[in-house]
C-alpha positions as CSV (number, residue, x, y, z in Angstrom):
1,M,-0.2,0.4,0.2
2,A,2.7,2.4,1.1
3,S,4.0,2.1,-2.6
4,C,0.9,3.4,-4.3
5,I,-0.1,6.2,-1.6
6,H,1.9,9.0,-0.3
7,L,2.4,8.7,3.4
8,S,4.2,10.9,5.9
9,P,7.1,9.1,8.2
10,Q,4.1,9.5,11.0
11,E,1.1,8.7,9.3
12,R,3.4,5.3,8.2
13,S,3.8,4.7,12.1
14,E,0.4,5.5,12.7
15,L,-1.0,3.6,10.6
16,E,1.6,1.0,11.5
17,E,0.2,0.9,15.1
18,I,-3.3,0.6,14.0
19,A,-2.5,-2.2,11.4
20,K,-0.9,-4.2,14.8
21,I,-4.3,-4.0,16.3
22,H,-7.0,-4.2,13.1
23,P,-5.2,-5.8,9.9
24,I,-5.3,-3.4,6.5
25,R,-6.1,-4.9,3.6
26,V,-7.2,-3.3,-0.1
27,T,-7.3,-4.6,-3.4
28,R,-5.6,-3.8,-6.4
29,H,-9.4,-3.1,-7.9
30,V,-10.1,-0.5,-5.0
31,M,-6.9,1.2,-5.2
32,D,-7.7,1.9,-8.4
33,L,-10.9,3.4,-7.9
34,M,-9.3,5.7,-5.1
35,D,-7.9,9.6,-5.6
36,K,-4.6,8.5,-4.0
37,E,-3.8,12.0,-3.2
38,D,-7.1,13.4,-1.4
39,P,-7.4,12.1,2.3
40,E,-11.1,13.0,2.1
41,D,-11.8,10.7,-1.0
42,P,-14.7,8.7,0.4
43,I,-13.2,5.3,-1.5
44,R,-10.2,6.2,0.7
45,K,-11.8,6.8,3.6
46,M,-13.7,3.5,3.6
47,Y,-10.5,1.2,3.2
48,L,-7.5,2.9,4.7
49,P,-7.2,3.9,8.4
50,S,-6.9,6.8,9.9
51,T,-5.8,8.3,13.5
52,D,-9.6,8.2,14.5
53,E,-9.0,4.7,14.6
54,L,-7.5,4.9,18.0
55,D,-10.4,6.1,19.5
56,L,-11.9,4.0,21.9
57,T,-15.5,4.8,22.3
58,G,-17.8,2.4,21.5
59,A,-18.1,-1.4,21.8
60,Y,-17.1,-4.3,19.9
61,D,-20.2,-5.9,20.1
62,T,-23.3,-3.5,19.5
63,S,-25.9,-5.8,18.3
64,G,-25.4,-8.4,21.4
65,E,-24.0,-11.4,18.5
66,A,-22.2,-13.2,21.9
67,D,-25.6,-13.6,23.7
68,N,-27.3,-15.2,20.2
69,T,-24.4,-17.3,19.7
70,K,-25.6,-21.3,19.6
71,A,-22.3,-23.0,18.8
72,G,-19.0,-21.7,17.5
73,G,-19.7,-19.8,14.2
74,L,-23.6,-20.5,14.3
75,Q,-25.7,-17.7,15.8
76,H,-29.8,-17.6,16.2
77,K,-31.1,-14.3,17.2
78,Y,-34.4,-14.0,14.6
79,E,-36.5,-17.0,14.7
80,P,-36.5,-17.6,11.0
81,T,-33.0,-16.8,10.4
82,A,-29.7,-19.0,11.3
83,L,-26.4,-16.9,10.8
84,L,-23.3,-19.1,9.7
85,L,-20.1,-17.1,10.3
86,S,-18.1,-18.8,7.5
87,T,-14.8,-17.2,7.8
88,N,-12.9,-14.6,9.4
89,I,-11.5,-13.4,6.2
90,C,-12.5,-10.5,3.4
91,A,-11.1,-9.8,0.0
92,I,-10.9,-5.8,1.6
93,Y,-11.0,-5.0,5.5
94,C,-13.8,-2.2,5.7
95,R,-12.5,0.5,8.5
96,Y,-16.3,1.1,9.5
97,C,-16.2,-3.1,9.9
98,F,-19.2,-3.9,12.8
99,R,-17.0,-7.3,13.7
100,K,-13.7,-5.1,13.9
101,R,-13.2,-7.8,16.7
102,M,-12.9,-10.7,14.5
103,V,-12.3,-9.8,11.0
104,G,-9.0,-10.5,9.7
105,L,-8.3,-11.8,13.3
106,P,-7.5,-15.1,14.7
107,N,-10.7,-15.8,16.8
108,T,-12.9,-18.6,18.0
109,E,-16.6,-16.8,16.6
110,V,-15.9,-18.5,13.1
111,L,-17.5,-21.8,12.0
112,S,-15.5,-25.0,13.2
113,Q,-18.1,-27.5,13.5
114,F,-20.2,-27.1,10.3
115,D,-22.0,-30.7,11.4
116,E,-23.2,-29.2,14.6
117,A,-24.5,-25.8,12.9
118,I,-26.6,-28.6,10.5
119,T,-27.7,-30.3,13.6
120,Y,-29.0,-27.3,15.2
121,I,-30.7,-26.3,12.2
122,E,-32.2,-29.7,11.5
123,Q,-33.9,-29.6,15.1
124,N,-35.2,-25.8,15.0
125,P,-38.2,-26.1,12.4
126,E,-39.0,-22.4,12.5
127,I,-35.6,-21.9,10.4
128,S,-36.6,-21.1,7.4
129,N,-33.6,-19.5,6.0
130,V,-29.6,-19.4,6.4
131,L,-27.3,-16.5,6.1
132,I,-24.0,-17.7,5.1
133,S,-21.7,-14.6,6.0
134,G,-17.9,-13.9,7.9
135,G,-16.1,-12.2,7.3
136,D,-17.1,-12.6,3.3
137,S,-18.3,-15.5,2.2
138,F,-17.4,-15.7,-0.8
139,M,-13.8,-15.5,-0.2
140,L,-14.2,-19.2,0.4
141,D,-13.1,-21.6,-2.0
142,T,-15.7,-23.0,-4.8
143,S,-16.1,-26.2,-3.3
144,I,-16.7,-25.0,0.1
145,L,-19.7,-23.5,-1.0
146,A,-21.2,-26.1,-2.7
147,Q,-20.3,-28.5,0.3
148,F,-22.6,-25.5,2.3
149,L,-25.6,-26.0,-0.3
150,Q,-25.2,-29.9,-0.5
151,R,-25.5,-30.1,3.3
152,L,-28.1,-27.3,3.6
153,S,-30.7,-28.8,1.1
154,T,-31.3,-31.5,3.0
155,I,-32.8,-29.6,5.1
156,P,-36.7,-29.6,4.4
157,H,-37.5,-26.6,6.1
158,L,-35.1,-24.4,4.5
159,K,-37.0,-22.2,1.9
160,F,-33.8,-20.2,1.0
161,I,-30.1,-20.0,1.0
162,R,-28.6,-16.5,1.6
163,F,-24.5,-15.2,0.9
164,G,-23.3,-12.5,2.4
165,T,-20.5,-10.9,0.3
166,K,-18.7,-7.9,-0.5
167,T,-16.7,-9.1,-3.4
168,L,-19.3,-7.2,-6.1
169,A,-17.8,-4.0,-4.7
170,S,-14.3,-4.8,-3.6
171,L,-13.2,-7.8,-6.4
172,P,-15.9,-8.7,-8.4
173,Q,-13.3,-11.0,-10.4
174,R,-14.2,-13.3,-8.1
175,I,-17.0,-13.7,-9.5
176,I,-16.9,-13.0,-13.1
177,E,-13.4,-15.4,-13.6
178,D,-14.9,-18.5,-11.6
179,E,-17.2,-19.8,-14.0
180,E,-17.8,-23.2,-11.7
181,L,-19.2,-20.7,-9.1
182,I,-22.1,-19.8,-11.7
183,R,-22.7,-23.1,-12.9
184,L,-23.0,-24.5,-9.1
185,F,-25.5,-21.5,-8.6
186,R,-27.7,-22.1,-11.9
187,E,-27.7,-26.0,-11.6
188,H,-28.7,-25.6,-7.7
189,N,-31.6,-23.2,-8.6
190,A,-32.5,-25.3,-11.5
191,S,-33.2,-27.9,-8.9
192,G,-36.0,-27.0,-6.9
193,K,-33.4,-26.6,-3.9
194,P,-33.7,-23.9,-1.6
195,R,-33.2,-20.9,-3.5
196,I,-29.9,-18.6,-3.5
197,N,-29.8,-15.1,-2.4
198,V,-26.8,-12.8,-2.6
199,V,-26.6,-9.7,0.2
200,T,-24.0,-7.4,-0.8
201,H,-22.6,-4.4,0.6
202,I,-21.8,-1.4,-1.6
203,N,-21.8,2.6,0.0
204,H,-21.0,4.5,-2.8
205,P,-22.1,5.4,-6.4
206,R,-18.3,5.0,-7.7
207,E,-18.4,1.5,-6.4
208,I,-20.6,0.4,-8.9
209,V,-18.3,-0.1,-11.8
210,P,-18.4,-2.1,-15.2
211,E,-17.1,-5.1,-13.6
212,T,-19.5,-5.0,-10.8
213,M,-22.5,-4.9,-13.4
214,E,-21.1,-7.9,-14.7
215,A,-21.0,-9.7,-11.8
216,V,-24.5,-9.1,-10.8
217,S,-25.7,-9.8,-14.4
218,L,-23.8,-13.3,-13.9
219,L,-25.6,-13.9,-10.9
220,N,-28.8,-12.8,-12.3
221,S,-28.1,-15.5,-15.0
222,A,-28.1,-18.0,-12.2
223,G,-31.2,-17.0,-10.8
224,V,-29.8,-15.2,-8.0
225,T,-31.0,-12.3,-6.6
226,V,-28.8,-9.6,-5.6
227,S,-29.6,-7.1,-2.5
228,C,-27.9,-4.6,-1.1
229,Q,-27.5,-3.2,2.7
230,T,-25.5,0.0,2.4
231,V,-24.2,1.8,5.5
232,L,-25.0,5.1,6.3
233,L,-21.2,6.9,6.6
234,K,-20.4,10.3,7.6
235,G,-18.3,12.0,5.1
236,I,-19.3,8.7,2.3
237,N,-22.8,8.9,1.4
238,D,-24.6,11.4,4.0
239,D,-25.2,13.7,1.1
240,V,-28.8,14.0,-0.8
241,Q,-26.7,13.4,-4.4
242,V,-24.7,11.1,-3.4
243,L,-27.4,9.0,-1.5
244,C,-29.9,9.6,-4.8
245,Q,-26.9,8.5,-7.4
246,L,-26.1,5.1,-5.1
247,M,-29.8,3.8,-5.1
248,N,-30.5,4.8,-8.8
249,G,-26.9,2.9,-9.4
250,L,-28.2,-0.2,-7.7
251,V,-31.2,-0.2,-9.5
252,E,-29.6,0.3,-12.7
253,A,-27.2,-2.7,-12.0
254,G,-29.8,-5.1,-11.1
255,I,-29.3,-5.0,-7.2
256,V,-32.7,-4.6,-5.0
257,P,-31.9,-2.0,-2.3
258,Y,-32.5,-3.3,0.5
259,Y,-31.6,-1.7,4.2
260,L,-29.9,1.6,4.5
261,F,-28.2,0.9,7.8
262,Q,-27.5,3.5,10.7
263,C,-23.4,2.9,11.6
264,R,-23.2,1.3,14.7
265,P,-21.2,2.3,17.6
266,V,-17.9,0.7,17.6
267,K,-15.0,1.0,19.0
268,R,-12.5,2.7,16.4
269,V,-15.5,3.1,14.5
270,Q,-18.3,5.6,16.2
271,K,-16.0,8.7,15.9
272,S,-15.0,8.7,12.3
273,F,-18.4,7.4,10.0
274,Q,-21.7,7.9,12.4
275,I,-23.6,10.5,12.0
276,S,-27.1,11.4,14.3
277,L,-30.3,9.6,14.0
278,A,-32.2,12.5,13.3
279,D,-29.8,13.9,10.9
280,G,-29.9,10.5,8.8
281,V,-33.7,10.8,8.8
282,R,-33.8,14.1,7.5
283,L,-31.0,13.1,5.2
284,I,-33.3,10.1,3.7
285,E,-36.7,12.2,3.2
286,E,-34.9,14.4,1.1
287,A,-33.1,12.0,-0.7
288,K,-36.2,10.0,-1.1
289,G,-38.4,12.3,-2.6
290,H,-35.9,12.6,-5.4
291,L,-36.2,9.1,-6.0
292,A,-38.2,6.7,-7.9
293,G,-39.9,3.7,-6.1
294,M,-37.4,0.9,-7.2
295,A,-35.0,3.2,-5.4
296,K,-36.4,4.3,-2.1
297,R,-37.7,0.9,-1.3
298,F,-35.1,0.6,1.1
299,K,-35.8,0.9,4.9
300,Y,-33.4,2.9,7.4
301,A,-32.5,0.6,10.2
302,L,-30.4,0.1,13.1
303,S,-29.3,-3.5,14.7
304,H,-29.8,-3.6,18.1
305,P,-29.4,-6.5,20.5
306,I,-33.1,-6.3,20.8
307,G,-33.6,-6.6,17.2
308,K,-33.7,-5.0,13.7
309,I,-35.2,-1.7,14.1
310,E,-36.6,0.7,11.7
311,I,-36.2,4.3,12.2
312,V,-39.7,5.4,10.7
313,G,-39.0,9.3,11.0
314,L,-39.5,12.1,12.8
315,L,-42.5,13.7,14.8
316,G,-41.5,16.9,16.2
317,S,-38.6,16.5,18.4
318,E,-39.2,12.5,18.9
319,L,-37.8,10.0,16.7
320,V,-40.5,7.3,15.4
321,F,-38.9,3.9,15.7
322,K,-40.4,0.2,14.9
323,L,-39.2,-3.2,15.4
324,H,-38.8,-4.8,12.4
325,D,-37.0,-7.9,13.2
326,A,-37.5,-8.8,16.9
327,K,-35.3,-11.1,19.5
328,Y,-38.4,-12.2,21.0
329,T,-41.4,-12.4,18.5
330,E,-43.8,-11.0,20.6
331,D,-42.0,-7.6,20.2
332,T,-42.0,-7.6,16.3
333,G,-44.2,-4.4,14.8
334,T,-44.0,-3.0,18.1
335,M,-43.2,1.1,17.8
336,F,-41.7,3.4,20.5
337,T,-40.6,7.0,20.2
338,M,-37.5,8.8,21.7
339,D,-36.3,12.2,22.3
340,A,-34.1,13.0,18.7
341,E,-31.7,14.7,20.7
342,E,-31.2,12.0,23.6
343,A,-30.9,9.4,21.3
344,G,-27.9,10.8,19.4
345,G,-26.8,8.6,16.8
346,W,-27.7,4.9,18.7
347,L,-30.2,3.9,20.8
348,P,-29.5,2.5,24.9
349,A,-27.6,-0.6,25.1
350,D,-30.1,-1.5,28.0
351,L,-33.6,-0.8,26.0
352,S,-35.9,-3.3,26.7
353,L,-39.6,-3.9,25.0
354,S,-40.4,-7.7,26.6
355,K,-40.7,-8.2,30.2
356,D,-39.1,-11.8,28.7
357,S,-35.9,-10.3,27.8
358,V,-35.3,-8.5,31.5
359,A,-32.6,-10.6,32.8
């Protein structure tokens, strides 16, 4: 990286200190998208560290993942969904990552006993879908992905399988150059087995390049729906014009805008990338006024220990929230309000809406 971008001796020293804690990894594809001379370039800011990462404000597990872990690498928070953390490796390490505690680092949170995970899913018939994430699931060899599909497809109550990957933005060649991957997905979807979906992660319109669109087209040709979970990031996409370009660009590329997530208050992330919820609402409502239906169907949401919460809007000085997915199913659909100034950029970690969730 140092050979591709100018760094002063002090900057180099600071980055080396940060890299000892959270690794730096950037693909050539993404390096080519950067303005390497502009420290405020949005692509550069997303993937190259800054000294703000020395700030320890926040927490490493902001949505209660540890509390929902049923076995190594297996989480079950929402009744219909099992989450498999298949790897701790990504093609690129995002500086705003909400799993900074594990991605690129030795840890015990990734899947180690696949048979144990399969048994758990088999024994819980309320699980209708599995999300294979990480890290980045597409960093696994295609033969490994085939094994996941083969084993999961034997479970009768599974209706669809999702793969979480950022390679559409960080390394689209992973998809374009692997004919076996597309063949695997096409044959699987044609067999009547649980349908494959891909969930990707694109935050800026400059990430939607011809290679990305080609990768999406290949996945679509195999019967795979691609949706996007964007993160709202200060200095990256917290601008009406940029947000409109991004959502329109996703639709043009054949990607379904799915969620726009509030940046989590993660250690070494919160100071750099999080804006207030009230500012997020104002930004999104203004942007949606310029977007057609296909491009504005995303929900503004945050992932909290009690569930996935939709930020519905502002009512005077109050923020209005709705529990979109709940850890405790009886809470699903619950609406509540909170003073916008009091909420700031996140909700209290001890927020509780259910009697069953009180320890």
